[in-house]
Backbone as CSV, one residue per row, in Angstrom:
resi,resn,N_x,N_y,N_z,CA_x,CA_y,CA_z,C_x,C_y,C_z
1,MET,-67.090,-42.979,44.554,-66.271,-43.428,43.451,-65.364,-44.548,43.949
2,ALA,-65.277,-45.612,43.190,-64.466,-46.773,43.572,-62.988,-46.461,43.425
3,ARG,-62.232,-46.978,44.341,-60.786,-46.797,44.327,-60.176,-47.903,43.474
4,THR,-59.388,-47.549,42.499,-58.771,-48.544,41.620,-57.276,-48.304,41.505
5,GLY,-56.689,-47.957,42.593,-55.271,-47.626,42.592,-54.367,-48.832,42.680
6,ARG,-53.098,-48.524,42.831,-52.048,-49.544,42.895,-52.251,-50.514,44.068
7,ALA,-52.738,-50.002,45.190,-52.958,-50.857,46.360,-54.006,-51.919,46.057
8,ASP,-55.061,-51.550,45.339,-56.093,-52.532,44.964,-55.498,-53.642,44.109
9,GLN,-54.671,-53.272,43.172,-54.037,-54.272,42.299,-53.131,-55.194,43.105
10,GLN,-52.407,-54.629,44.061,-51.534,-55.442,44.910,-52.371,-56.374,45.780
11,ASP,-53.472,-55.852,46.345,-54.361,-56.690,47.150,-54.927,-57.830,46.318
12,ASP,-55.353,-57.526,45.094,-55.886,-58.557,44.199,-54.833,-59.615,43.892
13,ALA,-53.622,-59.193,43.637,-52.533,-60.131,43.341,-52.223,-60.996,44.554
14,GLU,-52.245,-60.390,45.734,-51.989,-61.154,46.959,-53.099,-62.166,47.215
15,LEU,-54.338,-61.775,46.977,-55.459,-62.690,47.161,-55.384,-63.847,46.154
16,ARG,-55.064,-63.537,44.907,-54.914,-64.600,43.897,-53.776,-65.544,44.277
17,GLY,-52.698,-64.993,44.812,-51.586,-65.828,45.253,-51.977,-66.725,46.407
18,ALA,-52.704,-66.186,47.382,-53.176,-66.985,48.519,-54.144,-68.066,48.040
19,TYR,-55.021,-67.724,47.113,-55.969,-68.691,46.558,-55.207,-69.861,45.913
20,ARG,-54.169,-69.547,45.141,-53.370,-70.602,44.490,-52.661,-71.487,45.513
21,ILE,-52.134,-70.895,46.562,-51.448,-71.680,47.600,-52.435,-72.642,48.257
22,VAL,-53.614,-72.151,48.598,-54.641,-72.998,49.207,-55.080,-74.075,48.217
23,ALA,-55.271,-73.699,46.954,-55.669,-74.670,45.934,-54.610,-75.758,45.771
24,ASP,-53.332,-75.379,45.818,-52.247,-76.372,45.723,-52.336,-77.377,46.872
25,GLU,-52.537,-76.872,48.079,-52.619,-77.742,49.253,-53.839,-78.665,49.178
26,LEU,-54.954,-78.132,48.731,-56.164,-78.948,48.630,-56.065,-79.973,47.502
27,GLU,-55.448,-79.588,46.414,-55.244,-80.550,45.328,-54.359,-81.705,45.803
28,GLN,-53.347,-81.403,46.586,-52.499,-82.462,47.141,-53.310,-83.357,48.079
29,ALA,-54.204,-82.774,48.852,-55.058,-83.574,49.740,-55.958,-84.504,48.929
30,VAL,-56.469,-84.022,47.807,-57.274,-84.873,46.920,-56.407,-86.009,46.381
31,ARG,-55.212,-85.679,45.939,-54.281,-86.690,45.406,-53.990,-87.758,46.466
32,ASP,-53.709,-87.309,47.681,-53.391,-88.246,48.762,-54.602,-89.087,49.156
33,THR,-55.789,-88.493,49.087,-57.011,-89.248,49.367,-57.228,-90.315,48.307
34,LEU,-57.000,-89.961,47.063,-57.155,-90.929,45.975,-56.176,-92.088,46.105
35,SER,-54.968,-91.800,46.531,-53.960,-92.867,46.605,-54.068,-93.693,47.884
36,SER,-54.521,-93.074,48.974,-54.544,-93.791,50.251,-55.904,-94.405,50.592
37,HIS,-56.961,-93.837,50.012,-58.329,-94.243,50.367,-58.560,-94.091,51.871
38,GLU,-58.042,-93.008,52.409,-58.167,-92.666,53.828,-58.736,-91.250,53.949
39,PRO,-59.460,-90.963,55.023,-60.002,-89.616,55.209,-58.988,-88.600,55.737
40,ASP,-57.891,-89.076,56.302,-56.979,-88.178,57.008,-56.193,-87.189,56.160
41,PRO,-55.842,-87.469,54.894,-55.135,-86.424,54.134,-55.909,-85.110,54.068
42,ALA,-57.220,-85.197,53.931,-58.035,-83.981,53.898,-57.978,-83.268,55.245
43,ARG,-58.105,-84.012,56.303,-58.084,-83.417,57.641,-56.744,-82.737,57.929
44,LEU,-55.656,-83.402,57.566,-54.328,-82.843,57.820,-54.103,-81.568,57.017
45,ALA,-54.481,-81.577,55.752,-54.318,-80.385,54.914,-55.128,-79.226,55.475
46,LEU,-56.342,-79.510,55.902,-57.197,-78.452,56.416,-56.721,-77.937,57.769
47,ARG,-56.162,-78.792,58.587,-55.562,-78.321,59.846,-54.440,-77.331,59.558
48,LYS,-53.638,-77.667,58.560,-52.534,-76.796,58.168,-53.059,-75.453,57.642
49,LEU,-54.093,-75.522,56.791,-54.629,-74.298,56.189,-55.379,-73.420,57.180
50,THR,-55.938,-74.014,58.211,-56.727,-73.231,59.170,-55.967,-72.906,60.449
51,ALA,-54.711,-73.271,60.538,-53.925,-73.006,61.747,-53.857,-71.510,62.056
52,ILE,-53.823,-70.699,61.042,-53.750,-69.251,61.225,-55.014,-68.678,61.852
53,ASP,-56.131,-69.379,61.716,-57.420,-68.858,62.173,-57.462,-68.571,63.670
54,ALA,-56.694,-69.286,64.452,-56.683,-69.086,65.913,-56.141,-67.707,66.293
55,ASP,-55.394,-67.083,65.394,-54.813,-65.773,65.672,-55.790,-64.615,65.436
56,PHE,-57.000,-64.924,64.966,-57.974,-63.883,64.649,-59.113,-63.917,65.658
57,PRO,-59.668,-62.752,65.966,-60.786,-62.713,66.911,-62.009,-63.439,66.349
58,ASP,-62.837,-63.943,67.249,-64.052,-64.649,66.837,-64.983,-63.771,66.018
59,SER,-64.859,-62.473,66.159,-65.735,-61.549,65.440,-65.366,-61.427,63.960
60,GLU,-64.210,-61.934,63.575,-63.768,-61.862,62.181,-63.915,-63.225,61.519
61,ALA,-64.149,-63.195,60.220,-64.212,-64.444,59.462,-62.835,-65.099,59.487
62,PRO,-62.767,-66.386,59.793,-61.458,-67.057,59.836,-60.883,-67.174,58.418
63,PRO,-59.736,-66.555,58.162,-59.234,-66.482,56.782,-58.853,-67.832,56.175
64,GLY,-58.227,-68.688,56.932,-57.827,-69.989,56.383,-59.031,-70.829,56.012
65,TRP,-59.984,-70.922,56.934,-61.209,-71.678,56.696,-61.976,-71.084,55.522
66,SER,-62.093,-69.766,55.509,-62.874,-69.091,54.470,-62.279,-69.312,53.087
67,LEU,-60.969,-69.205,52.990,-60.328,-69.385,51.683,-60.394,-70.841,51.243
68,ALA,-60.212,-71.772,52.166,-60.349,-73.198,51.817,-61.770,-73.488,51.353
69,PHE,-62.760,-72.948,52.055,-64.149,-73.145,51.652,-64.396,-72.561,50.268
70,LEU,-63.882,-71.370,50.011,-64.066,-70.729,48.704,-63.501,-71.600,47.579
71,VAL,-62.292,-72.103,47.757,-61.673,-72.948,46.732,-62.520,-74.198,46.498
72,LEU,-62.888,-74.884,47.564,-63.660,-76.128,47.424,-65.042,-75.865,46.832
73,ALA,-65.688,-74.778,47.230,-66.995,-74.431,46.674,-66.878,-74.115,45.186
74,ASP,-65.808,-73.423,44.799,-65.577,-73.138,43.378,-65.434,-74.427,42.585
75,TRP,-64.676,-75.377,43.116,-64.450,-76.640,42.407,-65.730,-77.459,42.309
76,ILE,-66.498,-77.505,43.378,-67.755,-78.269,43.339,-68.747,-77.614,42.393
77,ASP,-68.783,-76.295,42.381,-69.664,-75.602,41.451,-69.265,-75.880,40.002
78,ALA,-67.980,-75.858,39.718,-67.510,-76.158,38.360,-67.857,-77.594,37.979
79,ALA,-67.733,-78.517,38.927,-68.090,-79.919,38.661,-69.594,-80.054,38.428
80,ARG,-70.402,-79.341,39.218,-71.856,-79.391,39.042,-72.242,-78.971,37.627
81,ILE,-71.639,-77.915,37.152,-71.933,-77.419,35.810,-71.455,-78.418,34.753
82,ALA,-70.240,-78.919,34.906,-69.678,-79.849,33.924,-70.420,-81.174,33.879
83,LEU,-70.957,-81.588,35.010,-71.611,-82.900,35.113,-73.136,-82.796,35.103
84,GLU,-73.650,-81.712,34.615,-75.095,-81.481,34.645,-75.891,-82.634,34.026
85,ALA,-75.379,-83.227,32.995,-76.089,-84.335,32.332,-75.996,-85.644,33.116
86,GLU,-75.088,-85.712,34.062,-74.896,-86.927,34.885,-75.854,-86.853,36.073
87,THR,-77.070,-87.307,35.886,-78.100,-87.136,36.911,-77.835,-87.943,38.174
88,ASP,-76.987,-88.937,38.091,-76.677,-89.761,39.266,-75.346,-89.383,39.923
89,ARG,-74.822,-88.211,39.608,-73.492,-87.809,40.093,-73.401,-87.785,41.618
90,VAL,-74.446,-87.341,42.286,-74.423,-87.270,43.753,-74.381,-88.676,44.348
91,ASP,-75.259,-89.551,43.879,-75.278,-90.925,44.397,-73.971,-91.646,44.108
92,ARG,-73.436,-91.448,42.924,-72.167,-92.108,42.575,-71.027,-91.603,43.456
93,ALA,-70.990,-90.295,43.697,-69.928,-89.733,44.544,-70.050,-90.255,45.978
94,LEU,-71.265,-90.270,46.503,-71.467,-90.791,47.858,-71.101,-92.270,47.937
95,ASP,-71.454,-93.036,46.914,-71.096,-94.458,46.903,-69.581,-94.640,46.867
96,TRP,-68.889,-93.808,46.102,-67.418,-93.901,46.044,-66.836,-93.625,47.432
97,ILE,-67.334,-92.581,48.070,-66.839,-92.247,49.409,-67.097,-93.403,50.364
98,GLY,-68.292,-93.969,50.325,-68.626,-95.089,51.216,-67.761,-96.303,50.970
99,THR,-67.535,-96.608,49.711,-66.733,-97.780,49.358,-65.255,-97.586,49.675
100,ASN,-64.741,-96.400,49.402,-63.298,-96.169,49.510,-62.841,-95.574,50.836
101,LEU,-63.698,-94.828,51.505,-63.314,-94.225,52.786,-64.074,-94.842,53.957
102,GLY,-65.275,-95.307,53.696,-66.063,-95.956,54.730,-67.425,-95.312,54.889
103,PRO,-68.372,-96.060,55.441,-69.753,-95.565,55.572,-69.880,-94.329,56.456
104,ARG,-69.040,-94.200,57.466,-69.076,-93.018,58.339,-68.824,-91.743,57.532
105,TYR,-67.895,-91.804,56.601,-67.523,-90.631,55.813,-68.555,-90.349,54.723
106,ARG,-69.188,-91.399,54.232,-70.299,-91.228,53.298,-71.419,-90.467,53.988
107,SER,-71.714,-90.830,55.224,-72.772,-90.160,55.984,-72.458,-88.682,56.182
108,ARG,-71.230,-88.367,56.469,-70.846,-86.965,56.665,-70.947,-86.185,55.354
109,ALA,-70.479,-86.800,54.274,-70.515,-86.130,52.973,-71.948,-85.902,52.495
110,ARG,-72.865,-86.710,52.941,-74.269,-86.557,52.547,-74.781,-85.163,52.909
111,TYR,-74.255,-84.591,53.970,-74.698,-83.268,54.408,-74.043,-82.130,53.628
112,THR,-72.919,-82.384,52.993,-72.203,-81.315,52.299,-72.256,-81.438,50.779
113,ILE,-72.889,-82.458,50.266,-72.898,-82.694,48.833,-74.039,-82.002,48.068
114,PRO,-75.072,-81.454,48.710,-76.157,-80.827,47.947,-75.736,-79.790,46.900
115,PRO,-74.679,-78.988,47.099,-74.299,-78.048,46.039,-73.871,-78.732,44.732
116,LEU,-73.530,-80.000,44.799,-73.204,-80.724,43.574,-74.460,-80.977,42.751
117,GLN,-75.612,-81.009,43.417,-76.891,-81.230,42.736,-77.479,-79.914,42.221
118,THR,-77.548,-78.909,43.092,-78.122,-77.618,42.720,-77.361,-76.499,43.405
119,LEU,-77.406,-75.343,42.812,-76.767,-74.176,43.408,-77.429,-73.825,44.736
120,GLU,-78.725,-74.025,44.830,-79.455,-73.744,46.065,-79.015,-74.677,47.201
121,GLY,-78.436,-75.818,46.864,-77.979,-76.766,47.872,-76.934,-76.186,48.807
122,ALA,-76.240,-75.137,48.373,-75.216,-74.517,49.218,-75.830,-73.926,50.475
123,GLN,-77.025,-73.369,50.363,-77.684,-72.818,51.544,-78.020,-73.923,52.540
124,GLU,-78.499,-75.042,52.040,-78.824,-76.180,52.900,-77.580,-76.677,53.632
125,THR,-76.489,-76.763,52.912,-75.238,-77.276,53.460,-74.723,-76.412,54.605
126,SER,-74.930,-75.119,54.522,-74.391,-74.222,55.547,-74.953,-74.516,56.941
127,HIS,-76.069,-75.179,57.014,-76.659,-75.503,58.314,-75.857,-76.565,59.075
128,PHE,-74.938,-77.236,58.399,-74.223,-78.345,59.010,-72.769,-78.023,59.360
129,ILE,-72.382,-76.778,59.223,-70.996,-76.385,59.512,-70.624,-76.732,60.951
130,ASP,-71.419,-76.313,61.891,-71.109,-76.571,63.303,-71.225,-78.052,63.640
131,ALA,-72.256,-78.705,63.123,-72.481,-80.121,63.451,-71.339,-81.007,62.960
132,LEU,-70.800,-80.693,61.791,-69.722,-81.522,61.240,-68.342,-81.080,61.722
133,GLY,-68.233,-79.888,62.242,-66.950,-79.414,62.760,-65.841,-79.500,61.718
134,ASP,-64.710,-80.072,62.122,-63.552,-80.173,61.227,-63.844,-81.001,59.980
135,ASP,-64.811,-81.889,60.055,-65.113,-82.724,58.895,-65.996,-82.031,57.863
136,PHE,-66.452,-80.817,58.142,-67.237,-80.103,57.141,-66.402,-79.883,55.878
137,LEU,-65.269,-79.218,56.026,-64.413,-78.981,54.857,-63.801,-80.277,54.345
138,ALA,-63.440,-81.170,55.256,-62.850,-82.449,54.830,-63.811,-83.207,53.920
139,SER,-65.102,-83.163,54.232,-66.061,-83.891,53.403,-66.161,-83.291,52.004
140,LEU,-65.885,-82.009,51.874,-65.836,-81.410,50.542,-64.625,-81.930,49.769
141,VAL,-63.510,-82.108,50.455,-62.327,-82.695,49.811,-62.636,-84.131,49.383
142,TRP,-63.315,-84.895,50.251,-63.660,-86.275,49.903,-64.578,-86.304,48.683
143,THR,-65.473,-85.339,48.586,-66.359,-85.266,47.419,-65.564,-84.981,46.153
144,ILE,-64.620,-84.062,46.233,-63.776,-83.758,45.063,-62.957,-84.988,44.677
145,ALA,-62.448,-85.711,45.668,-61.695,-86.941,45.369,-62.597,-87.948,44.656
146,ALA,-63.815,-88.108,45.142,-64.751,-89.047,44.510,-65.028,-88.643,43.071
147,LEU,-65.293,-87.369,42.849,-65.575,-86.898,41.490,-64.364,-87.053,40.582
148,SER,-63.187,-86.797,41.139,-61.955,-86.959,40.354,-61.749,-88.411,39.948
149,ALA,-62.071,-89.327,40.855,-61.947,-90.756,40.542,-62.985,-91.183,39.510
150,LEU,-64.205,-90.730,39.679,-65.307,-91.186,38.840,-65.342,-90.530,37.466
151,TYR,-65.039,-89.241,37.408,-65.205,-88.492,36.165,-63.908,-87.891,35.631
152,GLY,-62.878,-87.877,36.457,-61.635,-87.227,36.070,-60.471,-88.172,35.873
153,ASP,-60.756,-89.461,35.722,-59.708,-90.455,35.474,-58.626,-90.408,36.554
154,ASP,-59.051,-90.265,37.827,-58.156,-90.211,38.987,-57.180,-89.035,38.965
155,ASP,-57.511,-87.995,38.225,-56.670,-86.801,38.169,-57.067,-85.863,39.304
156,ALA,-56.188,-85.680,40.282,-56.481,-84.837,41.437,-56.720,-83.383,41.046
157,GLY,-56.251,-82.972,39.904,-56.434,-81.599,39.440,-57.644,-81.410,38.541
158,TRP,-58.466,-82.441,38.416,-59.609,-82.391,37.503,-60.563,-81.242,37.828
159,ALA,-61.041,-81.146,39.050,-62.002,-80.093,39.410,-61.361,-78.713,39.330
160,ARG,-60.113,-78.633,39.700,-59.389,-77.363,39.612,-59.317,-76.906,38.159
161,ALA,-59.022,-77.826,37.258,-58.950,-77.499,35.837,-60.317,-77.056,35.310
162,LEU,-61.382,-77.687,35.785,-62.733,-77.291,35.379,-63.000,-75.831,35.759
163,HIS,-62.448,-75.433,36.895,-62.666,-74.082,37.386,-61.740,-73.076,36.704
164,GLY,-60.822,-73.543,35.944,-59.930,-72.635,35.231,-58.484,-72.751,35.637
165,GLY,-58.174,-73.709,36.492,-56.781,-73.973,36.841,-56.234,-73.200,38.014
166,ASP,-56.972,-72.235,38.526,-56.468,-71.467,39.691,-56.528,-72.295,40.932
């Protein structure tokens, strides 16, 4: 029998609160990327969000990284659904990244952008976590910035709003 007591409700509330804090930080990174046209706002935000991960054993999922990935994956999934009719969304996003951040960052984002095309693309993307290192999550932020510029009228909260605002 599933436990549905007060502790579960508190855990759920704490998780929702942590999700919102991470979403706030990532939305700011998108905003800063849009205004600066630099890759570093994403990297700095993610360093801050994953700093806690060093305190956990390697055998456990790193909480900062995991929660940041969850937020970004939720936003990209919401964008994929909303932009389903935009068949060139992946190419346009990659072109925006290349033009505004540089060809090096476009190349990195190419490995993390498949979930924007199909849900199955997420499995493909997971193969590049180690190869991209710190830029794995950063490239997801760059993708959200590109989509926000192209489809969200430069609104850094566009993808977040698509997902329901959390």
